Structures are given as structure tokens and as C-alpha cells.
N, C-alpha and C positions, 0 to 999 in steps of 0.2 A: 853707681846709684843714680836714680832719677833726680834730675835737677830740682824738681818740685819738692823733693824730700831733703834738699840741702839748702836751708835758709841761710841768709847772711848773719853775721854776728849781731847786727842791729835788730833784725827781725827776731832772732833768738832772744836777745836781751828783753825786747818788749813783751814777748810771750811770757817770760818768767817774771817781769815786772807786774803784769796783770795778774799772774798767779799769786804774787806777793800780796796784792791788794785784796784778793778774795780770801787768802789765808788769814790776813788780819781781820777781815770782816767776820769770818767764821769763828775765830778765837774770841773777838770782842762781842759781837752780836750774839754769838752762840750762848754765852751765859745770860744775856738778856732774855733770850727765848726760854732758857731753862728756868729762870726766876719766874717768868710768867706761867710756865707749866706748873710750877710749885704753888701758884695761887690756887690751882685746882687741887693739888695734893693736900693742901692745908685748908681746904674750903670750910670744913666744919668748925674751924677756930673762929670764924666770924670775920666781919669786914675790918675790924681793927688790926688783926694779925695779917690779913691780906694786904692792908695798907702798909704795914711795916715791911713786908717783903718787897713791895714796889718802891718803897723809899730807898732801898739799897741801890737801885739802878736809875732812880729818878733824875739825878744830875748828869748821867753819862749816856743814857741809851741813844739819844738823838745824835750825839757826837760820834758814836760807833757807826752810825749809818753813813758817815762821810766816806768810809772805805768802800761801801757798795756803790755809792753815787760816782765816786772817782773811778773805781774799777770798771763800771759800766761805760762811763764816758771815754776812758782810755781804750776800751775794747772797740767802741764805735769809731774812734779816730785812728787807731793803729791797725785794726783788722776789720774794716767795714764789711767785707764779704762774710766774715764769720758772724758778725752782728746781724746782718740782714737775713742770712740763711737761717739762723736760729729763730728769728721772729716769724719766718715763713711757716714753720712747723710747730713752734712752741708758743704761739701767740696766746691761745686760750689759757694755757698753763701759767705763762708769765703774767697775763692779765689778772688771773686769780691771785697770784702772788702779790702783785701790786695793790690790788684791792685789800688784801689782808694787811699789808703794811700801812695803807691809808687808814683803815679802821683802827689799827693799833695806835696810831697817832691820836685819834679821837679819844681812845680809851685813856691814854696818859693825860690828855689835856682836860677832859671833861669829868673824870671820876670824882674829883673833889670839889666840883662846882656846886654840889648840893649835899646836904647832910643826911638825906633819907637812906634808910637801909636798902630799900628796893632799888633806888637809883645806883648806889654803889655796887650792889650785888650784880646788877645788870652789866655794868662796865667791867666788873671783875670777871664775869663769864666771857666777855669779849676779850679780855686780856688772855685768858686761857686759850681760847680759840686762835687768837692772833699770835700766840707764841708757838702753838703746836702746828698750825697749818703752814706757815712759812718754812719751818724746819723740815717738815715732810716734803713740801714742794721743792725745796732746794736739793734734797736728796734725790728725788725723782729726776729733776732736771739735769743735775750733774752726772748722774748715772747714765742717762741717755747720751749726754755729750761724749763721755769717755768710751762708752760701748759702741756708739755709732748709731745712725739712723739711715733710712732710705732717702736718697737724694737724686733728683733727676738731672738731666743735662743742663737745665736752666738754673741749677743750684737752689731749687725749691725742695724743702723737706716734704716727702710724700707719706711718711709714717703717720697714721691716724692718731687721734688723741688716746684712743683705747690701746693702740700699739705702744704708746709711750709708757703705759701702765703694765709693763712686762715684769716677770718675777724678779729680775736683777734690779730694776728700778724701784720696785716696791720694797725690796730688802734694803736698798740704799736709803729710801725715805725713812724706814724704821730705824736704821742705824743713826741717821742724822738726828732723829728725835731723841733716841736714847742717849747719844753722846752729848747733845746739847743739854738735855735734862740733867745728866750727871754733872756736867761742867757748871751749870747754873746752881745746882745744889751745893757743890763745893765752894762756889763763889759766896753763897749765902753763909757758909760756915765761917768765912773770913769777915763778913760784914755784920753779922748778928751777935747779940750778947744775951745772956740769960738762958732760960730753959729752951727757948726756941733754937738756940745755937746747937744744943745737944740733939734736938729732934731732927734738924737737917743733917747732922753728922750721921745719925742712924739711918736716915733715908738714903744718904750717899752710899752707905755700906750695902744696902739692899739693891741699889741700882747697878753697882759696878759689875756684878756677875753677868746679868743679861747683856750688858753693853759689851763686855769682853767677847762673849760667845757670838753675838750678832755681828760685831765689828770684825772679828777674825774670819767668819764665814764670808762676809762681803768683800774684804780686801784680798783674801786668797782667791776667791772666785774671780775678782777683777784681774789679779796678777796672772792667773793661769789662762784666762779666756780673752782678755782685752788689752793688757799692757803691751807696749811695743818695745820694751827693754827689760833686761834682767836686773838692771841697776836699781829699779824701784823696790826690789826685795829689801834693800837697806832701810829706807824710811818706813817700809811696812813693818819690819822687825822692830824698829824704834817705837812705832805707834803701839805695837803689841806689848812691848816691855813697859812702856809708860802706863798703859792701862792696868797691867798686872800689878805694877808698883802702887797703884792707888789702894789696893786691898790692905797691905800692911800699914801704909801711911795713914789711912783712915782709921784703922783700929787703934793706933797709938796717938791719934789726934794731932798729927803733924799737918795741920790744915793748909798752911802755905805751900808745903811741898806737894800735897795731894792735888791742890789746884794747879800747881806748876806741871804736874804729871798729865792732867787732862789737857792743859794748854799744849804741852809737847805732843800729845797724841793727836789732837786736831791738826796741829801744824804738820806733823809727819804724814798723817793721812792725806792732807791736801797736797803735799809734795808727791806722794804716791800717785794720786789721781792725775795731777798735771804732768808729772814726769813721765808717767806711762802713756799719756796722750801724745806728747811730743814725738815726732815733728808734725803731727796732725793737729788741727783745731776742731774738726768735726769729721770723723771717718764716715764713709758711705758703706753701708752693709750690702747694698745691692750691686754696686759696681765701684771698685776701688778708684777707677778713673774719675769718678765724680766727687771724690773726697776733697775736703778743704784742708790745706796744709798751711803751716806758718809762712811758707814762701809764696803761695798763690793767693792768699787771702789778705795780705797786708797792704798798707798804704805805701807810697813811694818812699825812697830812702830820705829825700829831703824833708818830707813830712815827719818821719820818725826822728830825724835829727833835731828839728825845731822843737818837737814835743819833749825830747830828752833834755834839752837845755832848760825848758820851762820846769820840768819835773825836778831837775837837780836843784833849782832855786826854791821851789815850793814845798817839796816833800819834807825837808827838815823842819819847816815851820809847822806842818801838820803833825808830825811825830812829836815835836816839842810841846805843842799845845795839848795833844792827847795825854802825854806824860804828866804835864802840869795839872790837868784836870783831875786825873786819878790821884795825884798827891793831895790836892786840896780837899777832895771828898773821900779821903781814905779812912775816916773814923767809923767805928761800929755803931749799929743802931739797935736799940732795945725795944721789946714789945710793949712800949708805953706811949703815952700821948706826948711825944717829943718831936721837935722839928727834925727834918732830915739833916744829915751831916753837911755842913757848908751852907745851910739854909740862909744864914745872914748874908753871905756873899751873893748868893743867888737872888735874894730879894733886892739887894742894891743894884744888881744888874737889871732886874726887871723895872725898878723905879727909873733907872737911867734910860731904858728903852721907852717907857711911857713919856718921860719928860721930852725925849727927842722927837718922837713920832706921833704922840697922841695929844698934843697941845690943842687947846681950843682956838 
């Protein structure tokens, strides 16, 4: 086998550590995007109901983005060639994704700054778009990464922006949207109380069918045309079984298990994509010699070792804080004029911040 396709154990470990961070991001931020899409699904209920939906992710959405920031930073440090080559061809797409995420922050921060119906409806519309657009763009981007693009001898991506919008990538974008929408809907069934809880359960039942069909077509297409190993049939089958399990679980209102099933499906689908990509990080469709692999795109062994030591120290802190946050804000929300769960604790933190940084 070519030496460039035989990475060291440390390079292999870092590839799958980065995969782990993106897996966590898709699981956690996926339901955030889905909740924002449901702001559009329940638009006619008015700004009060839309605000209730957003309360369910208000305390946690920004913490979920930590996994994206960390995953991107680790990619830059561990595989700088991968990072640089991606931006050479995906620059406009990634810029659009970044802008959508920035506008999304504004929607969360500014929606409740004024009481007016028009003001809140405007930011609610931004919520819908900033939940839908990133989900679609992530699907398009990752589909092109795993399927490969044209790369020249200087490691520049030569595939055009329109070339990135190929049928496989567009299907990937649709699958990410449907899967995150379903995931967010089942998350709402865990966080809401009253009639709205039943409404989101019914919506979940309607979404699961199209998600199964589109997801199966996408992953089987990927496995047959682009995966570099037969082993990824295992997580693919797990993802399919998890999605199918949502149907009976949703019907008998086993909300926790249904949400666990979509969590498993997203995790297994992520393993399918990253596992099938290995030992490449960005295949070249025009000339295999131009492909970026785990071996030829990584930093030095010393750099990877130092990073690993830092990660071993810091990762447990991040995971523990994330778990603690979800425990504190675990309560249900009703469609009434009530504070968000954990709002008292959140307000204490805000007062502490103002006292520390905004003194006259």
C-alpha cells in the first residue's frame, strides 16, 4: 500500500478526534437548527408560541457551538493542509455559512429587546432562515468533502461553486435539513408541556417518513459510490435502524427514546461519512495523486503529541460543563408567559457579568 495511505496511529487518532467533535456538533446543534425551523412550522401560532419554542434552546445553543469552534481549530492545527485546501475552494460557501451563524446570534440576542409584534416577527423570520441555511450548507459541504473535488498540483480546489451544487451534494443538504428538523422536533417534545407538546409529537410523526427515505437514498449512494471501506455498512445499518425505530416510539409517545434514536442516527451517519472518507481527508476526483490524506495533510508528530496532552486535560472539562448545563436547564416549558427554565440562575450570571465588566 502507498505510504501516503498508511497514517501513523497518532495521525489516525487525530482524524477521528476531529470526527468526534463534528459528531457532537451535529447532534447538539442539530436540534437547535431543528427548533429554529419549527419557528416557521408554527408561525401561525404567533410570536408568543414562537418565543416558547426558542426558550427551549435559549440557555444551551451558544454552548453547543463550542464543538464547532473546537473542531475547526483542531482541524487547522492538526491538518493545516486540509484546512487550507478546503478554504481555497469552499470559501464562498463557508463564508455564507459563517454569515448565517453570525446573523443567528443577532436573532437570539435581539429578538426580545423590544415588545413590538413586527420587531419579533422579523427576528423570528431570521431564526427560521438561520436554522435552515446552515443545515443545508453543512450537508452540501460535507457531501463534497466525502465525495471529493477537483484539486490541482498546488493543492487548490478547482471545482467551481456551481460544481459544488451537484446532485449528491444537494441531496445531502436536503437530508441534513430533514434530519435536523426531525431531531429538533423530538427535542421539543422533551422540553414542552401542554397542547404544544402534542402538536410537536404529531409533526415528528409526519417528518420521520421523508427523513427515512431521503437518508437511506443518500447513505446508500455514498456507500456504493464514495466510501473507501465496506466497514461503514455497519454504522449505516445502525443509522437506518435508529430512524425506523422513531416511528413506533413516536406513536406510543416514548419521547426520550425517540430523541435517543435520532441522536443515534446522526452519530451513526457521521461515523459512516468520516469512516468512509478515511484514510483520505479530501479526495481528488481529477487525479488521485493530488488527493489529501491523513498522512500527507497533517502536522508534525511533535505538534500532534503536544495537542493530545492539552486535549486530554481540557476535554473532560468541556464535556462535564456541557452535561451540567443540560442538567440545570432540563425542565419543561409551557406555552405561557413564564420564564425560561433556569432563568433565575441565568440572570444571576448576567448580573455577575455586568458587575465585573460594566462598572462605571
